[in-house]
N, C-alpha and C positions, 0 to 999 in steps of 0.2 A: 501524719504531716500535715502542715499547714502552708495555704497559699500565700505568696508573697502578694503586696498591694498590687492590684489590677490583672492579677493572674486569674484564670478562670480555674473552678476546682477540678473539673476533667482533667486541664492540664498537670493540674500540681499533683493528682493522684497519679497519673502517668509518671511523672517525674520520680515519686518516689517509688513506685514498684520499680523503676529501672535503677533507683539508687540503693535499695535495700533488698532486692531481689535477683539484680545483674540482668534485668531483659527489659525490652521496650514490648509490651504487648502489642500485636497488632489489631487494629480496629476492630475486627469481627470477635475478638477475644476478650473486648474489655466492654465495659457497658454501666450505667447508673441502674441500681436497684432501687434505691429510696432514698431520702433525706429526712432528717427530722431534726426538731430544737427541742432542747432539754432546759428548762429554765429553774435553776436552782436560788437558794438565798443570797448566794455570794456570787454566781456566775451564770452565763449561758453557754451551751455548748450546741452549736450547730454539726451533724455528723452527716455526710455524705458517704453511703455506702455502695462500693462498686463490686462489678463482679470480674473477675481477672482470671483467664485461662493459660495455664502454661501447656505447651504442646507436648514437652516430652521434659521428663526429671531432671536432667542437664542443660535445661532452660535456667533454673534457679542458682545463682551463686552469691552467696553471700559475702563478698569480697570487700565490703567498704566498713566491717567492722560494727555497723549497727544493730544488726542481726547476728546473734550469735550462733544459733542452729533453729534447725525447724524439721518437720516430719511429717509425712501423710500419715494420716489417721481416718478411722471412720467417723461418721458422725455420733454414733454411740459410744465409742471411744472418748469424742471430744465432750460430750454431754457428762460423761462420767468424772473426766478429770476437772469440768467447772463444778462440780458438786465437791468432789474430793479435795481440790487445792484452789479455793477461788483466789486466794492471795498471790497465787502465780500469773494472775491476769490483772490488767490495768482496768479499775471499775469503769471507765466509759466504755473500754471495750466489751466487758460484762454487758453492759446497757445495750450495746450495738449488737452483740450476738441475739440478746432476748428478742429487741427488737425484730431482727431477721426471722426469728423462729415464730414470733408472736403473727409476722406478714404472711406467714406459708412460703418464704424463699429457701428456706432449708428444706422442706418437702421436695419444691419444683427444681432447685439447682443442685442440691447435693445428695443425689440418691445413694 
């Protein structure tokens, strides 16, 4: 999601979690991992990557229709899916995942 004019990025991220995943994360379960800006020939993309922890499976509720489904999977299964079906992912999300791996956050947070 994108922040509206004057909205703090962290507040926008929490609102997106609430809208798309159906719960408001507790402060201790939410935090900025990193920020990066990509400059292309026709666009500039600034990504803020946050870590969000759902304490229970039933915290997640795809009720607003923006997210159709989701599932828990291992990091190895996600890596395989990224190779097998990259077309299933938004290009900027693929770049964000690569940035997350390159910075060591996958090993640190997703064991």
